[in-house]
C-alpha positions as protocol buffer text, in pm:
chain_id: "A"
residue {
  index: 1
  type: MET
  ca { x: -3428 y: 736 z: -2327 }
}
residue {
  index: 2
  type: THR
  ca { x: -3176 y: 1011 z: -2402 }
}
residue {
  index: 3
  type: ILE
  ca { x: -2998 y: 1166 z: -2103 }
}
residue {
  index: 4
  type: ARG
  ca { x: -2949 y: 1542 z: -2121 }
}
residue {
  index: 5
  type: VAL
  ca { x: -2598 y: 1632 z: -2005 }
}
residue {
  index: 6
  type: ALA
  ca { x: -2428 y: 1959 z: -1914 }
}
residue {
  index: 7
  type: VAL
  ca { x: -2052 y: 1997 z: -1871 }
}
residue {
  index: 8
  type: LEU
  ca { x: -1906 y: 2242 z: -1620 }
}
residue {
  index: 9
  type: GLY
  ca { x: -1552 y: 2349 z: -1702 }
}
residue {
  index: 10
  type: ALA
  ca { x: -1619 y: 2274 z: -2068 }
}
residue {
  index: 11
  type: ALA
  ca { x: -1332 y: 2492 z: -2192 }
}
residue {
  index: 12
  type: GLY
  ca { x: -1072 y: 2299 z: -1993 }
}
residue {
  index: 13
  type: ARG
  ca { x: -886 y: 1997 z: -2127 }
}
residue {
  index: 14
  type: MET
  ca { x: -1091 y: 1741 z: -1935 }
}
residue {
  index: 15
  type: GLY
  ca { x: -1412 y: 1931 z: -2000 }
}
residue {
  index: 16
  type: ALA
  ca { x: -1349 y: 1951 z: -2373 }
}
residue {
  index: 17
  type: THR
  ca { x: -1268 y: 1579 z: -2392 }
}
residue {
  index: 18
  type: THR
  ca { x: -1587 y: 1503 z: -2197 }
}
residue {
  index: 19
  type: CYS
  ca { x: -1795 y: 1714 z: -2437 }
}
residue {
  index: 20
  type: GLU
  ca { x: -1655 y: 1519 z: -2732 }
}
residue {
  index: 21
  type: ALA
  ca { x: -1733 y: 1184 z: -2567 }
}
residue {
  index: 22
  type: ILE
  ca { x: -2089 y: 1288 z: -2483 }
}
residue {
  index: 23
  type: GLU
  ca { x: -2152 y: 1415 z: -2835 }
}
residue {
  index: 24
  type: ALA
  ca { x: -2032 y: 1080 z: -2974 }
}
residue {
  index: 25
  type: ALA
  ca { x: -2264 y: 875 z: -2749 }
}
residue {
  index: 26
  type: PRO
  ca { x: -2601 y: 801 z: -2913 }
}
residue {
  index: 27
  type: ASP
  ca { x: -2791 y: 787 z: -2582 }
}
residue {
  index: 28
  type: LEU
  ca { x: -2657 y: 1118 z: -2448 }
}
residue {
  index: 29
  type: ASP
  ca { x: -2738 y: 1476 z: -2550 }
}
residue {
  index: 30
  type: LEU
  ca { x: -2495 y: 1758 z: -2469 }
}
residue {
  index: 31
  type: VAL
  ca { x: -2730 y: 2045 z: -2381 }
}
residue {
  index: 32
  type: ALA
  ca { x: -2495 y: 2295 z: -2214 }
}
residue {
  index: 33
  type: ARG
  ca { x: -2128 y: 2390 z: -2187 }
}
residue {
  index: 34
  type: LEU
  ca { x: -2059 y: 2603 z: -1879 }
}
residue {
  index: 35
  type: ASP
  ca { x: -1744 y: 2781 z: -1766 }
}
residue {
  index: 36
  type: ALA
  ca { x: -1643 y: 3028 z: -1495 }
}
residue {
  index: 37
  type: GLY
  ca { x: -1913 y: 3290 z: -1439 }
}
residue {
  index: 38
  type: ASP
  ca { x: -2195 y: 3089 z: -1597 }
}
residue {
  index: 39
  type: ASP
  ca { x: -2512 y: 3028 z: -1394 }
}
residue {
  index: 40
  type: VAL
  ca { x: -2529 y: 2668 z: -1278 }
}
residue {
  index: 41
  type: ALA
  ca { x: -2880 y: 2722 z: -1141 }
}
residue {
  index: 42
  type: ALA
  ca { x: -3002 y: 2781 z: -1497 }
}
residue {
  index: 43
  type: LEU
  ca { x: -2960 y: 2407 z: -1564 }
}
residue {
  index: 44
  type: ALA
  ca { x: -3281 y: 2333 z: -1370 }
}
residue {
  index: 45
  type: GLY
  ca { x: -3521 y: 2168 z: -1612 }
}
residue {
  index: 46
  type: GLN
  ca { x: -3260 y: 2180 z: -1890 }
}
residue {
  index: 47
  type: ALA
  ca { x: -3018 y: 1901 z: -1791 }
}
residue {
  index: 48
  type: ASP
  ca { x: -3061 y: 1564 z: -1622 }
}
residue {
  index: 49
  type: VAL
  ca { x: -2694 y: 1524 z: -1531 }
}
residue {
  index: 50
  type: ALA
  ca { x: -2404 y: 1767 z: -1502 }
}
residue {
  index: 51
  type: VAL
  ca { x: -2038 y: 1666 z: -1519 }
}
residue {
  index: 52
  type: ASP
  ca { x: -1804 y: 1890 z: -1318 }
}
residue {
  index: 53
  type: PHE
  ca { x: -1441 y: 1927 z: -1426 }
}
residue {
  index: 54
  type: THR
  ca { x: -1379 y: 2274 z: -1285 }
}
residue {
  index: 55
  type: LEU
  ca { x: -1143 y: 2384 z: -1003 }
}
residue {
  index: 56
  type: PRO
  ca { x: -1117 y: 2277 z: -639 }
}
residue {
  index: 57
  type: ASP
  ca { x: -1230 y: 2621 z: -513 }
}
residue {
  index: 58
  type: ALA
  ca { x: -1547 y: 2612 z: -727 }
}
residue {
  index: 59
  type: THR
  ca { x: -1663 y: 2253 z: -736 }
}
residue {
  index: 60
  type: GLU
  ca { x: -1841 y: 2231 z: -399 }
}
residue {
  index: 61
  type: ALA
  ca { x: -2051 y: 2542 z: -471 }
}
residue {
  index: 62
  type: ASN
  ca { x: -2135 y: 2393 z: -811 }
}
residue {
  index: 63
  type: VAL
  ca { x: -2259 y: 2071 z: -655 }
}
residue {
  index: 64
  type: HIS
  ca { x: -2480 y: 2258 z: -405 }
}
residue {
  index: 65
  type: ALA
  ca { x: -2627 y: 2459 z: -694 }
}
residue {
  index: 66
  type: LEU
  ca { x: -2691 y: 2138 z: -889 }
}
residue {
  index: 67
  type: LEU
  ca { x: -2865 y: 1981 z: -591 }
}
residue {
  index: 68
  type: ASP
  ca { x: -3088 y: 2287 z: -560 }
}
residue {
  index: 69
  type: ALA
  ca { x: -3162 y: 2260 z: -933 }
}
residue {
  index: 70
  type: GLY
  ca { x: -3251 y: 1891 z: -908 }
}
residue {
  index: 71
  type: VAL
  ca { x: -2968 y: 1792 z: -1143 }
}
residue {
  index: 72
  type: HIS
  ca { x: -2760 y: 1480 z: -1082 }
}
residue {
  index: 73
  type: ALA
  ca { x: -2388 y: 1554 z: -1046 }
}
residue {
  index: 74
  type: VAL
  ca { x: -2085 y: 1360 z: -1167 }
}
residue {
  index: 75
  type: VAL
  ca { x: -1776 y: 1524 z: -1018 }
}
residue {
  index: 76
  type: GLY
  ca { x: -1424 y: 1466 z: -1141 }
}
residue {
  index: 77
  type: THR
  ca { x: -1268 y: 1775 z: -984 }
}
residue {
  index: 78
  type: THR
  ca { x: -1023 y: 1677 z: -709 }
}
residue {
  index: 79
  type: GLY
  ca { x: -932 y: 1854 z: -385 }
}
residue {
  index: 80
  type: TRP
  ca { x: -1232 y: 1742 z: -179 }
}
residue {
  index: 81
  type: ASP
  ca { x: -1192 y: 1689 z: 196 }
}
residue {
  index: 82
  type: ASP
  ca { x: -1416 y: 1508 z: 442 }
}
residue {
  index: 83
  type: HIS
  ca { x: -1585 y: 1828 z: 563 }
}
residue {
  index: 84
  type: ALA
  ca { x: -1686 y: 1929 z: 212 }
}
residue {
  index: 85
  type: ILE
  ca { x: -1822 y: 1582 z: 137 }
}
residue {
  index: 86
  type: ASP
  ca { x: -2018 y: 1586 z: 465 }
}
residue {
  index: 87
  type: ARG
  ca { x: -2174 y: 1921 z: 373 }
}
residue {
  index: 88
  type: VAL
  ca { x: -2283 y: 1778 z: 38 }
}
residue {
  index: 89
  type: ARG
  ca { x: -2422 y: 1466 z: 210 }
}
residue {
  index: 90
  type: GLU
  ca { x: -2630 y: 1685 z: 440 }
}
residue {
  index: 91
  type: HIS
  ca { x: -2762 y: 1884 z: 144 }
}
residue {
  index: 92
  type: ALA
  ca { x: -2834 y: 1569 z: -59 }
}
residue {
  index: 93
  type: ALA
  ca { x: -3038 y: 1433 z: 230 }
}
residue {
  index: 94
  type: ARG
  ca { x: -3272 y: 1729 z: 181 }
}
residue {
  index: 95
  type: THR
  ca { x: -3303 y: 1665 z: -193 }
}
residue {
  index: 96
  type: PRO
  ca { x: -3418 y: 1302 z: -220 }
}
residue {
  index: 97
  type: GLY
  ca { x: -3383 y: 1137 z: -556 }
}
residue {
  index: 98
  type: VAL
  ca { x: -3082 y: 1340 z: -669 }
}
residue {
  index: 99
  type: GLY
  ca { x: -2753 y: 1155 z: -705 }
}
residue {
  index: 100
  type: VAL
  ca { x: -2400 y: 1291 z: -661 }
}
residue {
  index: 101
  type: LEU
  ca { x: -2090 y: 1093 z: -755 }
}
residue {
  index: 102
  type: ILE
  ca { x: -1753 y: 1230 z: -644 }
}
residue {
  index: 103
  type: ALA
  ca { x: -1494 y: 1020 z: -824 }
}
residue {
  index: 104
  type: PRO
  ca { x: -1122 y: 1053 z: -749 }
}
residue {
  index: 105
  type: ASN
  ca { x: -1052 y: 879 z: -1080 }
}
residue {
  index: 106
  type: PHE
  ca { x: -1261 y: 768 z: -1379 }
}
residue {
  index: 107
  type: ALA
  ca { x: -998 y: 544 z: -1541 }
}
residue {
  index: 108
  type: LEU
  ca { x: -1120 y: 186 z: -1508 }
}
residue {
  index: 109
  type: SER
  ca { x: -762 y: 66 z: -1451 }
}
residue {
  index: 110
  type: ALA
  ca { x: -737 y: 298 z: -1151 }
}
residue {
  index: 111
  type: VAL
  ca { x: -1075 y: 185 z: -1016 }
}
residue {
  index: 112
  type: LEU
  ca { x: -959 y: -176 z: -1037 }
}
residue {
  index: 113
  type: ALA
  ca { x: -618 y: -96 z: -885 }
}
residue {
  index: 114
  type: MET
  ca { x: -785 y: 65 z: -583 }
}
residue {
  index: 115
  type: ARG
  ca { x: -1010 y: -237 z: -535 }
}
residue {
  index: 116
  type: PHE
  ca { x: -726 y: -488 z: -583 }
}
residue {
  index: 117
  type: ALA
  ca { x: -516 y: -300 z: -327 }
}
residue {
  index: 118
  type: ALA
  ca { x: -796 y: -309 z: -69 }
}
residue {
  index: 119
  type: VAL
  ca { x: -846 y: -683 z: -125 }
}
residue {
  index: 120
  type: ALA
  ca { x: -473 y: -757 z: -91 }
}
residue {
  index: 121
  type: ALA
  ca { x: -383 y: -515 z: 191 }
}
residue {
  index: 122
  type: PRO
  ca { x: -484 y: -733 z: 490 }
}
residue {
  index: 123
  type: LEU
  ca { x: -255 y: -1010 z: 362 }
}
residue {
  index: 124
  type: PHE
  ca { x: 62 y: -800 z: 369 }
}
residue {
  index: 125
  type: ALA
  ca { x: 272 y: -658 z: 652 }
}
residue {
  index: 126
  type: SER
  ca { x: 346 y: -325 z: 484 }
}
residue {
  index: 127
  type: VAL
  ca { x: 164 y: -115 z: 224 }
}
residue {
  index: 128
  type: GLU
  ca { x: 255 y: 226 z: 80 }
}
residue {
  index: 129
  type: VAL
  ca { x: 122 y: 434 z: -209 }
}
residue {
  index: 130
  type: VAL
  ca { x: 317 y: 644 z: -460 }
}
residue {
  index: 131
  type: GLU
  ca { x: 131 y: 872 z: -700 }
}
residue {
  index: 132
  type: MET
  ca { x: 298 y: 1052 z: -991 }
}
residue {
  index: 133
  type: HIS
  ca { x: 157 y: 1343 z: -1188 }
}
residue {
  index: 134
  type: HIS
  ca { x: 263 y: 1636 z: -1406 }
}
residue {
  index: 135
  type: PRO
  ca { x: 388 y: 1948 z: -1220 }
}
residue {
  index: 136
  type: HIS
  ca { x: 82 y: 2153 z: -1320 }
}
residue {
  index: 137
  type: LYS
  ca { x: -143 y: 1959 z: -1084 }
}
residue {
  index: 138
  type: VAL
  ca { x: -252 y: 2193 z: -803 }
}
residue {
  index: 139
  type: ASP
  ca { x: -331 y: 1942 z: -525 }
}
residue {
  index: 140
  type: ALA
  ca { x: -116 y: 1681 z: -356 }
}
residue {
  index: 141
  type: PRO
  ca { x: -153 y: 1401 z: -288 }
}
residue {
  index: 142
  type: SER
  ca { x: -402 y: 1313 z: -558 }
}
residue {
  index: 143
  type: GLY
  ca { x: -760 y: 1226 z: -476 }
}
residue {
  index: 144
  type: THR
  ca { x: -694 y: 882 z: -622 }
}
residue {
  index: 145
  type: ALA
  ca { x: -406 y: 820 z: -383 }
}
residue {
  index: 146
  type: ILE
  ca { x: -609 y: 937 z: -83 }
}
residue {
  index: 147
  type: HIS
  ca { x: -900 y: 714 z: -183 }
}
residue {
  index: 148
  type: THR
  ca { x: -658 y: 424 z: -232 }
}
residue {
  index: 149
  type: ALA
  ca { x: -496 y: 473 z: 108 }
}
residue {
  index: 150
  type: ARG
  ca { x: -825 y: 500 z: 290 }
}
residue {
  index: 151
  type: GLY
  ca { x: -956 y: 189 z: 119 }
}
residue {
  index: 152
  type: ILE
  ca { x: -643 y: 3 z: 227 }
}
residue {
  index: 153
  type: ALA
  ca { x: -675 y: 129 z: 584 }
}
residue {
  index: 154
  type: GLN
  ca { x: -1042 y: 34 z: 603 }
}
residue {
  index: 155
  type: ALA
  ca { x: -977 y: -315 z: 465 }
}
residue {
  index: 156
  type: ARG
  ca { x: -701 y: -372 z: 720 }
}
residue {
  index: 157
  type: ALA
  ca { x: -921 y: -243 z: 1002 }
}
residue {
  index: 158
  type: ASP
  ca { x: -1211 y: -464 z: 895 }
}
residue {
  index: 159
  type: ALA
  ca { x: -977 y: -764 z: 895 }
}
residue {
  index: 160
  type: GLY
  ca { x: -843 y: -679 z: 1241 }
}
residue {
  index: 161
  type: VAL
  ca { x: -489 y: -628 z: 1114 }
}
residue {
  index: 162
  type: GLY
  ca { x: -271 y: -414 z: 1337 }
}
residue {
  index: 163
  type: ALA
  ca { x: -72 y: -104 z: 1253 }
}
residue {
  index: 164
  type: MET
  ca { x: 217 y: -137 z: 1011 }
}
residue {
  index: 165
  type: LYS
  ca { x: 570 y: -132 z: 1153 }
}
residue {
  index: 166
  type: ASP
  ca { x: 763 y: 193 z: 1117 }
}
residue {
  index: 167
  type: ALA
  ca { x: 1049 y: 279 z: 1350 }
}
residue {
  index: 168
  type: THR
  ca { x: 1086 y: 636 z: 1219 }
}
residue {
  index: 169
  type: GLN
  ca { x: 1127 y: 881 z: 1507 }
}
residue {
  index: 170
  type: THR
  ca { x: 1254 y: 1191 z: 1331 }
}
residue {
  index: 171
  type: ASP
  ca { x: 1131 y: 1321 z: 997 }
}
residue {
  index: 172
  type: PRO
  ca { x: 1142 y: 1702 z: 1010 }
}
residue {
  index: 173
  type: ARG
  ca { x: 1080 y: 1748 z: 636 }
}
residue {
  index: 174
  type: GLY
  ca { x: 819 y: 1480 z: 578 }
}
residue {
  index: 175
  type: ALA
  ca { x: 1033 y: 1234 z: 386 }
}
residue {
  index: 176
  type: ARG
  ca { x: 807 y: 949 z: 497 }
}
residue {
  index: 177
  type: GLY
  ca { x: 514 y: 1101 z: 309 }
}
residue {
  index: 178
  type: ALA
  ca { x: 162 y: 1194 z: 417 }
}
residue {
  index: 179
  type: ASP
  ca { x: -18 y: 970 z: 667 }
}
residue {
  index: 180
  type: TYR
  ca { x: -375 y: 874 z: 574 }
}
residue {
  index: 181
  type: ASP
  ca { x: -523 y: 650 z: 843 }
}
residue {
  index: 182
  type: GLY
  ca { x: -187 y: 485 z: 894 }
}
residue {
  index: 183
  type: VAL
  ca { x: -104 y: 440 z: 525 }
}
residue {
  index: 184
  type: ARG
  ca { x: 183 y: 645 z: 382 }
}
residue {
  index: 185
  type: VAL
  ca { x: 127 y: 831 z: 54 }
}
residue {
  index: 186
  type: HIS
  ca { x: 406 y: 987 z: -153 }
}
residue {
  index: 187
  type: ALA
  ca { x: 349 y: 1241 z: -432 }
}
residue {
  index: 188
  type: LEU
  ca { x: 585 y: 1298 z: -727 }
}
residue {
  index: 189
  type: ARG
  ca { x: 547 y: 1588 z: -973 }
}
residue {
  index: 190
  type: LEU
  ca { x: 746 y: 1538 z: -1293 }
}
residue {
  index: 191
  type: GLU
  ca { x: 734 y: 1683 z: -1644 }
}
residue {
  index: 192
  type: GLY
  ca { x: 608 y: 1443 z: -1908 }
}
residue {
  index: 193
  type: LEU
  ca { x: 381 y: 1244 z: -1676 }
}
residue {
  index: 194
  type: VAL
  ca { x: 1 y: 1243 z: -1690 }
}
residue {
  index: 195
  type: ALA
  ca { x: -137 y: 1034 z: -1401 }
}
residue {
  index: 196
  type: HIS
  ca { x: 23 y: 725 z: -1249 }
}
residue {
  index: 197
  type: GLU
  ca { x: -3 y: 529 z: -924 }
}
residue {
  index: 198
  type: GLN
  ca { x: 184 y: 241 z: -765 }
}
residue {
  index: 199
  type: ILE
  ca { x: 81 y: 49 z: -456 }
}
residue {
  index: 200
  type: PHE
  ca { x: 362 y: -147 z: -290 }
}
residue {
  index: 201
  type: LEU
  ca { x: 263 y: -440 z: -67 }
}
residue {
  index: 202
  type: THR
  ca { x: 531 y: -643 z: 111 }
}
residue {
  index: 203
  type: ASN
  ca { x: 584 y: -937 z: 339 }
}
residue {
  index: 204
  type: PRO
  ca { x: 924 y: -1074 z: 441 }
}
residue {
  index: 205
  type: GLY
  ca { x: 1080 y: -1200 z: 119 }
}
residue {
  index: 206
  type: GLU
  ca { x: 812 y: -1081 z: -126 }
}
residue {
  index: 207
  type: LEU
  ca { x: 679 y: -770 z: -299 }
}
residue {
  index: 208
  type: LEU
  ca { x: 353 y: -720 z: -486 }
}
residue {
  index: 209
  type: THR
  ca { x: 329 y: -403 z: -698 }
}
residue {
  index: 210
  type: ILE
  ca { x: -5 y: -284 z: -834 }
}
residue {
  index: 211
  type: ARG
  ca { x: 40 y: -11 z: -1095 }
}
residue {
  index: 212
  type: THR
  ca { x: -194 y: 196 z: -1308 }
}
residue {
  index: 213
  type: ASP
  ca { x: -82 y: 441 z: -1578 }
}
residue {
  index: 214
  type: THR
  ca { x: -287 y: 699 z: -1763 }
}
residue {
  index: 215
  type: PHE
  ca { x: -127 y: 830 z: -2081 }
}
residue {
  index: 216
  type: ASP
  ca { x: -416 y: 1025 z: -2228 }
}
residue {
  index: 217
  type: ARG
  ca { x: -734 y: 1190 z: -2099 }
}
residue {
  index: 218
  type: SER
  ca { x: -941 y: 975 z: -2330 }
}
residue {
  index: 219
  type: SER
  ca { x: -883 y: 688 z: -2084 }
}
residue {
  index: 220
  type: TYR
  ca { x: -1123 y: 856 z: -1840 }
}
residue {
  index: 221
  type: MET
  ca { x: -1414 y: 872 z: -2082 }
}
residue {
  index: 222
  type: PRO
  ca { x: -1556 y: 518 z: -2047 }
}
residue {
  index: 223
  type: GLY
  ca { x: -1578 y: 578 z: -1673 }
}
residue {
  index: 224
  type: VAL
  ca { x: -1730 y: 924 z: -1715 }
}
residue {
  index: 225
  type: LEU
  ca { x: -1998 y: 792 z: -1950 }
}
residue {
  index: 226
  type: LEU
  ca { x: -2069 y: 501 z: -1716 }
}
residue {
  index: 227
  type: ALA
  ca { x: -2115 y: 750 z: -1431 }
}
residue {
  index: 228
  type: VAL
  ca { x: -2345 y: 974 z: -1637 }
}
residue {
  index: 229
  type: ARG
  ca { x: -2565 y: 676 z: -1721 }
}
residue {
  index: 230
  type: GLN
  ca { x: -2572 y: 537 z: -1366 }
}
residue {
  index: 231
  type: VAL
  ca { x: -2579 y: 836 z: -1130 }
}
residue {
  index: 232
  type: GLY
  ca { x: -2956 y: 877 z: -1153 }
}
residue {
  index: 233
  type: SER
  ca { x: -2995 y: 527 z: -1009 }
}
residue {
  index: 234
  type: HIS
  ca { x: -2780 y: 610 z: -704 }
}
residue {
  index: 235
  type: PRO
  ca { x: -2950 y: 885 z: -502 }
}
residue {
  index: 236
  type: GLY
  ca { x: -2747 y: 1053 z: -232 }
}
residue {
  index: 237
  type: VAL
  ca { x: -2368 y: 1088 z: -233 }
}
residue {
  index: 238
  type: SER
  ca { x: -2133 y: 819 z: -364 }
}
residue {
  index: 239
  type: VAL
  ca { x: -1754 y: 848 z: -344 }
}
residue {
  index: 240
  type: GLY
  ca { x: -1559 y: 647 z: -597 }
}
residue {
  index: 241
  type: LEU
  ca { x: -1667 y: 500 z: -928 }
}
residue {
  index: 242
  type: ASP
  ca { x: -1622 y: 149 z: -785 }
}
residue {
  index: 243
  type: SER
  ca { x: -1961 y: 190 z: -617 }
}
residue {
  index: 244
  type: PHE
  ca { x: -2114 y: 194 z: -967 }
}
residue {
  index: 245
  type: VAL
  ca { x: -1919 y: -106 z: -1096 }
}
residue {
  index: 246
  type: ASP
  ca { x: -2007 y: -465 z: -1007 }
}
residue {
  index: 247
  type: LEU
  ca { x: -1675 y: -601 z: -882 }
}
């Protein structure tokens, strides 16, 4: 069965790459390309799934409109916070059968890196995350880094591991990075980079580094297509592509 797909933010770099990947997939049919000012509600009955690569200030409203239209949503736009996700969860509960995936990263290497970090984190005394992107990225830290840090924190909490040691008492300019549930996250913005993340895990006398590097937007497409094909089988709200991958 062919899945009818719409792309929101189709004129952007990620949106355009997504359109190309959908058009090349024999089981997918690109039925709409939407950009700023286009009516998302008009997708009702026209598309089965919509992929959102728009802007942080537009994406939540797009998802609510897609839920009202009965269209599954695959969201790659970053900048989501817990309150926005909770609002979408509440809305999704009133629209049974419709699936929403909010994915901090579609690169399979990043999905695996996040999972590996969560598995390893309870075994190490200290864990910190460094994410590196181009200077045109509008949000910091990245959604991937936040998702990584929270996965690490949850894994440590589930294992009953205590807080990590940190004797810092003064840090007026935030040199120690952002604190996400006790895990420090550092953001670098440098010309020439695309998207990169390193997770440092240490014990006395040893260091494990987990690293993922994205050099081209095409690396996201296998994950995007996987999400498009799977989101209809996952009603409600899912956060992270790992929930769609059997790991």
